[in-house]
N, C-alpha and C positions, 0 to 999 in steps of 0.2 A: 603581491609585493613586486617591486621592480628589482631587476638583477643588479646586485652591487658588485660582485666579483665575477669576472669572466676570463677563462683561459680559452684562447682560440688557436688551435694547432700548435701548441707550445712544445718545443723540443730543447733539450739541454744535454750536452755531452761533456765529459771530463776526460783528461788524460791521466792514466795510471801507469807511469813508466812508458813503455812502448805500446801499451794497450789503450784503446779508446773505450770508455764506459758510457753507454747510453743510459742516462738517468731518466729522461722523459722523452717520449717519442710521439709527437703529434697529439698531445693531450687537449681535449675539449672538456670544459667543466664550467657550469654556471651555478652561482649561489646567490639566492635572493636575500634582501634585507629581512630580518626576522626568521631566518632559517638556520637550523643546526644540521651540519653535514659531517658525517664521520668518514674518515679515510683510513682504510686498513690495508695491510700487505706485509710481506716478509721484510726483514732487514735487507737494505740494499735495493728495494723495489722502486725507490724514487720519492718516497713520502716526504722526507726532510727537504729534498730539493724543491718539491712543489710548495711547501710552506715558505721556504726562503724566497722563492720567486713571488709568491703572493704578498709577502711583507716587504718587497723591495730590497732584500738583503743580497740578491743576486739578479742577474738579467738573463733572459732566454737567448739561445742561439738563433731561434726562429720562432715565428708566431708572436702572439701578443698576450700580455696580462693586463686586463683593464680593471681598474677600481673606479666605480661610478663613471664609466666611459673614458677615464683618463688612462692613457697608455703608460703604465708604470715604468716599463723599460726605456721609454724615451726621455724620462726625467733625468736631470743631473743628479750627482751624488748628494748635493746639498738639498735639492728638492725632494729626493726620496727620504732623506733623513727627516725633513720637516713633515712629510706625509706620515712617517712612522710615529713621530711624536704626537701628532694631532688626530690621526684617524685610525690607527691600528694599535691594538693591544695584544701583547704576547704573554701567554701563560706557558712557562717552561716546566719540564718534568722535574728538574733539580732546583727549582725555585729562583736561584740567582739573586738572592737578597744580599745586600752589602752588610757584612757582619758587624761593622763598627757603627752602623746607623740603627736607630730604633725602628720599630715597625712603622710608626707613622711617618718617620723621615724617609724610609724606603718607599712607602706608598706615594708620598708627595713628590718624590724625586723627578718623575716625568714632567710635572708642572714647573718645577724649578728650572729644569734644563730648557724648557720652552719659554722661560721668562714670565710665566703666568703667576697670578696671585694664588697663594696657598688656600686662604679662606678656611672653611670648615669641611671641604670636600673629602679630604683624607680621613679625618676622624669619623665622618658620617659613613663612609664606605667600610671602615674597620668595624663599626658597630653593625652595619648591615650584614657583613659576612660572619658575624658572631664571635669576634675576638676583641671586642671593645676594651676589656680589662687588660689586654696585652699590648695596647697601643704604644706604651713607653718602654717596653721591654726590648732587649736585643734579640736578634734571630736565634742565637744560641740557646735562649731560654724557652723556645717554643717547641711544641711537638711537630711531627711531620704534617699532620692535618692542619694545624694552626699556620705553619709555614706556607702551605698551599693556599690557604684562605687569604693570607697576606699578599701572596703573589697575584691572586685574582683581583684583590682590591687595587693593587698597583696597576694592573692591566686595564682596569675600568676607570681610573681616576681622571683621565682626559676625555671621557665620554667617547670612546672610539666607535666608529661605524662598523669596523671589522675586528673580530677577535680570532687569533690564531693560537691554538692550544696543542702542544706537543706532549702526548702521554700525560695529561693532567692528573690521572689517577694512578700512574705507574708506581709511585712510591708510597701509596696509601693502603691501609686495610680496607675491608669491604664497607664498613660503616662510614669512615671518613670519605671514601671514594664516592659513595652514594650521595653524601651531603654536598660534595664539591660539584658533582654532576647536576644536582638540583640548583645550586647557585648559578651555574653557567646557563642552564636552561631558563631560569627565571629572568636572567639578563636579556637573553634572546627574545623572550616573550614580552617583557615589559618595556624594553628600550628599542626594539626593532633592530637589534644588532645582528649582523651575520656572523656565524661561528663556524670555522673550519677546524675540525679536531682530528689529529692523528692519534690512533689508539690501537692497542691490542686487547682492550677490555671489552668482553662481549656485552656486559651490562651497559657500557657507554654507547656501544653501537646500537643497542635496542632503544636507547633514549633519544637517538638522533631522528630527525625527520626522514632522512635517507642516508644510505651509506654507499661508498664506492670502494672498489678494490684496485690497487695498483699492482701490476705484475710486469716486471721487466720493462718498466717505463710506459706501459699501456694501462689505461683506465677502463674499468667496466662497472 
């Protein structure tokens, strides 16, 4: 498989009052299409910063973040927004579903924001992740496991090339966590999607093709 996401000497610093915090310090990382990579580390080690840079939500102070050979940091804000809508899917720990929209409306929202036709894609994905009967329910009527499945369907609806998952099993019991991991792994295998997953879950790390540890901004 060809490299889809590449970090080349990436550094990022933040100011915390009078103190400078080094979030990432010369990070090199490559993820291929069709590969699941787990990223572990203590809170404050730079994991979220790395995800934000991969998704074009922030830009590096130095080095380059390349998505399919495109320098994400060199894109305009509008170009990065388009990139996220069309090529990157996000799976968040706390789901971030809109409570006043039904499950299918939440799942189809990325398509609507991009001006794409809804078609049957949303409902097909909801069936695929195993919550078909809940498609027209509001998020408040779903269990934690069902909410995470809905969030995964939303992340996949635009057929992204890159999936970024932030603690996707963090709020789930072991059974639901196992099923969510299998869903993500199936997507990587069948669609050739690259998946970068931040996790503290040992089972999730074992499921990955490889894992890396972030410590004080350095990756190993």
